[in-house]
N, C-alpha and C positions, 0 to 999 in steps of 0.2 A: 161587918160587910154592909155596905150602904145598896138600896137597890134604887134604880132611876126609873121614872116612867117615860114612855117613849115621847113624849111632849118636852122632857127636859133634854132628851139626846135623842133626836129624830133618826130613823134609820135611812140611810142614804140608798136612793135606788139609781140603777145605772140610766142613763141619758139614751133615749134612742135617736139614732140619727135617722133623718129621712133618707128614702131610697133614692141613689142617684140615677138617673135617666138619662139617654143621650139618642141621638137619632144622626145617623150618617147621612149627610147631603152630597148627593152625587152632582147636583147643578144647581146654577142660580141665575133666573131669566130676570132682567129688568125690563118691564115694560115702560115706556114714557108717554104720557098724555100730552096732546099737541095743544087741547083746549086750555089747559090751566097748568101745565108743566109738571105736575105730580108724577113721582115714579112708583110702580108697583112691583113688588119683589115678589117672586115664585120660586118656591123651593122644590127642586125635583128636575126630573127630565122633562122635555116638551113632550114626548111620546106617551109617558105614563098621564099626563094632564089631559091630551087630547082622548088617550083611551078610556078615559073615567068621563068623558063627554064635556070637558071644558077647553071650548075654543075662544070663547068670549069671556072678558073679565069687565066689571063695572068700576071706573075710577070715583074716587068720592064727589066729583062734581058732576057724575051720572053719564059722562061719556063711556063708551063701549071701547075697550081696548083687545087686540087679539095680538097674536104672536107676531103680526106683520108690524107693530108698533113697537117692537125690540128697540131698546135705547141704546147708543154708542156708549158702552160704559167708559171707555177711555177718554172720551170727550166729557162726561159727566164729571171725571174725576177733574178735568183741566178747569172746568168751569167752577166747581167747588173751590178749587185750589186759589183761582182768581178773584173769588168773593172773599177770600180771607187776605189777601194781599191789602196793605194799607198803602194808601197813595199818600204822599205828603202834599200838603198844601202849598201851593206856590204862590 
């Protein structure tokens, strides 16, 4: 009968999986900056943002954005699509 040390036959330990977490998002608000064209995406309801005291948001360029600066998402999708279309050289 042979005896093996743990270094020769290591004991396998079960792998722990990270806990999965998710958050349900009830609404997405897209604010558009007129100065630089950047889009700011807010997750959650407008009422919740207002209730927590957030009426004004700062764009990366420093401009202040409010809910009045809501971007037309359908128009944004069309613009994005047009940017991806290749126009042949004539």
